[in-house]
C-alpha positions as CSV (number, residue, x, y, z in Angstrom):
1,M,79.5,148.9,60.9
2,T,78.3,145.6,62.9
3,A,74.6,145.3,62.9
4,G,73.4,146.5,66.2
5,G,74.5,150.2,65.9
6,F,77.2,151.2,68.4
7,A,77.9,151.4,72.0
8,A,79.9,154.3,73.6
9,V,82.3,154.1,76.1
10,I,83.5,157.1,77.8
11,L,86.8,156.7,79.9
12,A,86.6,158.8,83.0
13,A,88.6,157.0,85.5
14,G,91.9,159.2,86.0
15,H,93.2,161.1,89.1
16,G,93.5,164.3,87.3
17,T,96.7,165.1,89.3
18,R,97.7,168.1,87.4
19,M,94.2,169.8,88.2
20,K,95.5,169.8,91.9
21,S,92.1,169.6,93.4
22,S,90.3,167.3,95.6
23,L,87.4,167.3,93.1
24,P,87.8,164.5,90.3
25,K,88.7,166.1,87.0
26,I,85.6,165.4,85.3
27,L,83.4,167.2,87.7
28,H,85.1,170.0,87.2
29,E,82.8,172.5,85.4
30,A,83.3,174.6,82.0
31,A,80.3,176.9,80.9
32,G,78.1,175.2,83.8
33,R,78.6,172.0,83.1
34,P,80.8,169.1,84.5
35,L,83.5,168.2,81.9
36,L,82.0,164.9,81.6
37,E,78.4,165.9,80.9
38,H,79.4,167.8,77.8
39,V,80.8,164.4,76.4
40,I,77.7,162.9,77.2
41,R,75.4,165.2,75.8
42,A,77.6,165.3,72.6
43,V,77.1,161.5,71.8
44,A,73.4,161.3,73.3
45,P,72.1,162.7,70.0
46,L,73.5,159.7,68.1
47,A,71.4,157.3,70.0
48,P,74.1,154.8,71.1
49,A,72.3,151.2,72.1
50,R,74.3,151.9,75.3
51,T,76.4,154.5,77.2
52,L,79.0,153.1,79.9
53,V,81.4,155.4,81.8
54,V,84.4,153.9,83.4
55,I,84.7,155.6,86.4
56,G,87.8,155.3,89.1
57,H,89.2,158.2,91.2
58,G,86.2,159.8,93.1
59,A,83.9,156.9,91.6
60,E,80.9,157.8,94.1
61,R,81.1,161.6,93.6
62,V,80.7,160.7,89.9
63,R,78.1,158.4,90.5
64,S,75.9,160.4,92.4
65,R,76.4,163.4,90.2
66,F,75.2,161.7,87.3
67,A,72.7,159.4,88.8
68,A,69.9,161.0,86.5
69,H,71.8,160.5,83.3
70,D,71.0,157.4,81.1
71,V,74.7,155.9,81.4
72,S,75.7,152.9,83.2
73,F,79.1,153.0,85.2
74,V,81.9,150.5,85.2
75,L,84.6,150.7,88.1
76,Q,88.2,150.6,87.2
77,Q,89.8,149.4,90.2
78,E,93.3,150.1,89.5
79,Q,94.1,152.7,86.8
80,L,96.5,150.9,84.7
81,G,96.2,153.0,81.4
82,T,93.5,153.8,78.6
83,G,93.7,150.3,77.2
84,H,93.2,148.7,80.7
85,A,90.1,151.4,81.1
86,L,88.5,149.8,78.0
87,Q,89.4,146.0,79.1
88,T,87.5,146.8,82.2
89,A,84.4,147.9,80.1
90,L,84.1,145.4,77.3
91,P,82.8,142.3,79.5
92,A,79.5,144.7,79.8
93,L,79.3,144.6,76.0
94,E,80.1,140.9,75.5
95,K,76.3,140.2,74.3
96,F,76.4,143.5,72.1
97,A,76.5,143.0,68.5
98,G,77.5,146.5,67.4
99,D,80.6,148.8,67.1
100,V,82.1,150.2,70.1
101,M,82.7,154.0,70.1
102,V,85.5,155.0,72.9
103,L,85.7,158.7,74.0
104,T,87.4,160.6,76.7
105,G,85.7,162.3,79.4
106,D,87.8,165.4,79.4
107,C,87.1,166.6,75.8
108,P,84.2,169.1,76.2
109,L,84.5,170.6,73.1
110,L,83.4,167.3,71.0
111,T,80.5,168.0,69.2
112,S,77.5,165.9,68.2
113,E,78.2,166.7,64.3
114,T,81.8,165.5,64.7
115,L,80.9,162.3,66.4
116,A,78.2,161.6,63.5
117,E,81.3,161.9,61.2
118,L,83.2,159.5,63.0
119,R,80.3,157.1,63.0
120,D,79.2,157.4,59.5
121,G,82.6,157.4,58.0
122,H,83.3,154.2,59.8
123,Q,80.2,152.6,58.5
124,Q,80.8,153.8,54.8
125,S,84.6,152.9,54.9
126,G,84.0,149.1,55.7
127,A,87.3,149.5,57.8
128,G,87.9,147.5,61.3
129,M,88.4,150.7,62.9
130,T,88.1,154.5,62.6
131,M,89.6,157.3,64.6
132,L,89.2,161.1,64.6
133,T,92.3,163.1,63.7
134,Y,92.9,167.0,64.0
135,R,95.3,169.2,62.2
136,V,96.7,171.7,64.6
137,T,98.8,174.7,64.3
138,D,100.9,173.5,67.6
139,P,101.0,169.7,67.6
140,S,103.6,169.7,70.8
141,G,102.9,166.8,73.4
142,L,100.4,165.0,71.2
143,G,100.8,162.1,69.1
144,R,101.5,162.2,65.4
145,I,99.6,160.3,62.5
146,V,102.1,159.1,60.2
147,R,100.8,158.0,56.7
148,D,102.5,156.3,53.8
149,E,102.8,158.0,50.3
150,Q,99.3,156.8,49.3
151,G,97.8,158.5,52.6
152,R,97.4,155.6,54.2
153,L,97.9,155.7,58.2
154,T,100.5,153.3,59.0
155,Q,101.4,154.1,62.7
156,I,100.5,156.8,65.9
157,V,104.0,158.1,67.0
158,E,104.0,159.6,70.5
159,E,106.3,162.9,70.7
160,K,109.0,161.2,72.9
161,D,109.4,158.6,70.1
162,A,109.2,161.0,67.1
163,S,111.8,161.7,64.8
164,E,112.6,165.6,63.7
165,A,110.8,164.7,60.5
166,E,107.8,163.2,62.3
167,R,107.6,166.2,64.8
168,E,106.8,168.4,62.0
169,I,103.7,166.3,61.1
170,D,100.7,168.6,62.2
171,E,98.0,166.0,62.0
172,I,97.6,164.3,65.6
173,N,95.7,161.6,67.5
174,P,93.1,162.9,70.3
175,G,92.3,159.6,71.2
176,L,88.9,158.9,70.0
177,F,87.9,155.8,68.2
178,I,85.2,153.3,66.9
179,F,86.1,149.6,66.6
180,D,84.1,146.7,65.5
181,R,83.9,143.5,67.2
182,H,87.5,142.4,66.9
183,V,88.6,145.0,69.5
184,F,87.2,142.4,72.1
185,D,90.1,140.1,71.1
186,F,92.5,142.8,70.6
187,T,92.1,144.5,73.9
188,R,93.1,141.1,75.6
189,K,96.5,141.3,73.4
190,L,97.4,144.6,74.7
191,S,100.7,144.7,76.7
192,N,102.3,146.6,79.4
193,D,106.0,146.2,78.3
194,N,106.7,150.1,78.7
195,A,108.2,152.3,80.7
196,Q,105.0,153.5,82.3
197,G,103.8,149.6,82.9
198,E,100.4,150.7,81.7
199,Y,98.0,149.3,78.8
200,Y,97.5,151.8,76.0
201,L,94.7,152.5,73.8
202,T,96.9,153.7,71.1
203,D,98.3,150.4,70.7
204,L,95.1,149.4,69.1
205,P,95.7,150.8,65.5
206,G,98.7,148.7,65.3
207,L,96.8,145.3,65.7
208,Y,94.2,146.2,63.2
209,L,97.1,147.1,60.9
210,E,98.7,143.8,61.4
211,A,95.5,142.1,60.9
212,A,95.0,143.9,57.7
213,L,91.5,145.0,58.9
214,G,91.7,148.5,57.8
215,I,92.1,151.7,59.5
216,H,89.9,154.6,58.3
217,T,90.3,158.4,59.4
218,V,88.1,161.3,60.0
219,E,89.3,164.7,60.1
220,G,87.4,166.7,63.0
221,R,86.2,169.9,62.3
222,D,85.2,171.3,65.9
223,E,87.3,173.1,68.4
224,T,88.8,170.0,69.8
225,G,91.6,170.5,67.7
226,L,92.3,173.6,69.6
227,L,92.1,171.7,73.0
228,V,92.2,167.8,72.7
229,G,91.7,167.6,76.6
230,V,91.6,169.3,79.9
231,N,94.3,168.3,82.0
232,D,95.3,171.4,84.2
233,R,93.5,174.5,85.3
234,R,95.0,176.6,82.2
235,E,93.3,174.1,80.0
236,L,90.0,174.3,81.8
237,A,90.0,178.2,81.7
238,C,90.8,177.5,77.8
239,A,87.6,175.4,77.5
240,E,85.4,177.9,79.1
241,R,86.6,180.5,76.7
242,I,85.9,178.5,73.8
243,L,82.6,177.1,75.2
244,R,81.2,180.5,76.4
245,E,82.2,181.8,72.5
246,R,80.3,179.3,71.2
247,I,77.1,179.7,73.3
248,R,77.2,183.2,72.4
249,R,77.2,182.6,68.7
250,R,74.4,180.1,69.0
251,W,72.1,182.6,70.9
252,L,73.2,185.5,68.4
253,A,72.0,183.6,65.5
254,S,68.8,182.8,67.3
255,G,67.6,186.2,67.7
256,V,69.2,187.2,70.9
257,S,71.0,190.7,71.2
258,M,74.0,191.6,73.1
259,L,75.2,194.8,73.5
260,A,78.8,193.7,74.4
261,P,79.2,189.9,73.6
262,D,82.4,189.6,74.9
263,Q,81.3,190.9,78.3
264,T,78.5,188.5,78.4
265,F,78.6,185.1,80.2
266,I,75.9,182.7,79.3
267,D,75.9,179.1,80.9
268,D,75.3,176.0,78.7
269,T,72.1,175.5,80.8
270,V,70.5,178.7,80.0
271,E,67.3,179.0,77.4
272,L,66.4,182.2,75.6
273,G,63.7,183.4,73.9
274,R,64.0,185.4,70.8
275,D,64.4,189.3,71.0
276,V,66.0,188.7,74.5
277,L,68.5,191.8,75.1
278,L,71.5,191.5,77.3
279,E,72.9,194.4,78.3
280,Q,76.9,194.8,78.7
281,G,78.3,192.6,81.7
282,V,75.3,190.3,82.2
283,I,75.7,186.9,83.8
284,L,73.4,184.0,83.2
285,K,73.9,181.0,85.8
286,G,72.1,177.7,86.2
287,E,68.7,176.9,85.1
288,V,67.9,180.4,83.8
289,R,64.8,180.7,81.1
290,L,64.1,184.1,79.7
291,G,61.0,184.7,77.7
292,E,60.7,186.6,74.4
293,G,61.5,190.2,74.5
294,V,63.1,190.0,78.1
295,R,65.5,192.9,78.7
296,V,68.4,192.2,81.2
297,G,70.0,195.8,82.6
298,A,73.9,196.0,82.7
299,Y,75.9,193.9,85.2
300,S,73.1,191.8,86.3
301,V,73.5,188.5,87.6
302,L,70.7,186.0,87.0
303,E,70.8,182.5,88.7
304,D,68.3,179.7,88.4
305,L,65.1,181.4,87.6
306,E,62.4,181.9,85.0
307,L,61.2,185.4,83.5
308,A,58.1,185.7,81.5
309,A,58.1,187.4,78.0
310,G,58.5,191.2,78.2
311,E,59.9,191.4,81.6
312,V,62.8,194.2,82.5
313,I,65.4,193.6,84.8
314,A,67.0,196.7,86.2
315,P,71.0,197.2,85.9
316,H,72.9,195.9,88.6
317,T,70.4,193.2,89.8
318,V,71.4,190.1,91.4
319,R,68.5,187.6,91.7
320,S,68.6,183.7,92.2
321,G,65.3,182.3,92.0
322,G,63.6,184.5,94.1
323,A,63.2,188.4,94.8
324,A,65.2,190.7,93.1
325,K,68.4,192.2,95.0
326,P,69.7,195.2,93.6
327,S,73.3,195.7,94.4
């Protein structure tokens, strides 16, 4: 890793046409947070020197939504591919001496632990670039990682270009990388001579291999292998399900009781004290803070409020920051 740590570039400019929505894709919420916020929160504990978010579609709405976050925005006027998005961002980092981590804004299942493994693996390997890979049960539609007999990456093959043997490979490319300073030169060499007329981020590994700079891979262990990115409403629902299960596991491990965990819905923005008891069907939304020993009755909905230690909420209560409204 180059002296100076690393900067993060989050690609978030796409239209998200498959969402069939007027709302930019990265502003759609899963478990109470926009998709992009999950990615920002995953990388923040690693203390990047800078975090740049490349925006395009719905740019002003994205700027407004994340105005309070410690990120800078770069506008991609034309969306000409992921490689072009990185080309757009890199001039803002010309004076930065460190590495560049590239993430996508529609990967809400990424964890800080996985990104730390990516960063540390890159630092320890001495390679020019390092990329995350995942092994999945169904690699359909995803780029495959092709390796030689020594296990070294030789190429990334998109499914439409893969042979029958290559389609059997279960190791895939989610498009998450960290690059050394050579990325500034290599992005200028990217070509749009392809069927889509776009510049692809996935062409960069080939340039690193040609320059004999070395590519290191780190196998991700979080649930991103189950859902590489959110592209439509079905995948959004899948992200919602996985994130909410992750949230329930975390609170159960922290001393919270749930009478029916699979019927309990807790936003990622919620904070719970020890010995909180949630009866079946409870929904906690927004900025909810429950003190130690609070008991919430069955089928209650609480949103944006704080309860002192020991309070008891009757079943079927609906409360949003003010007085209780039994249904």
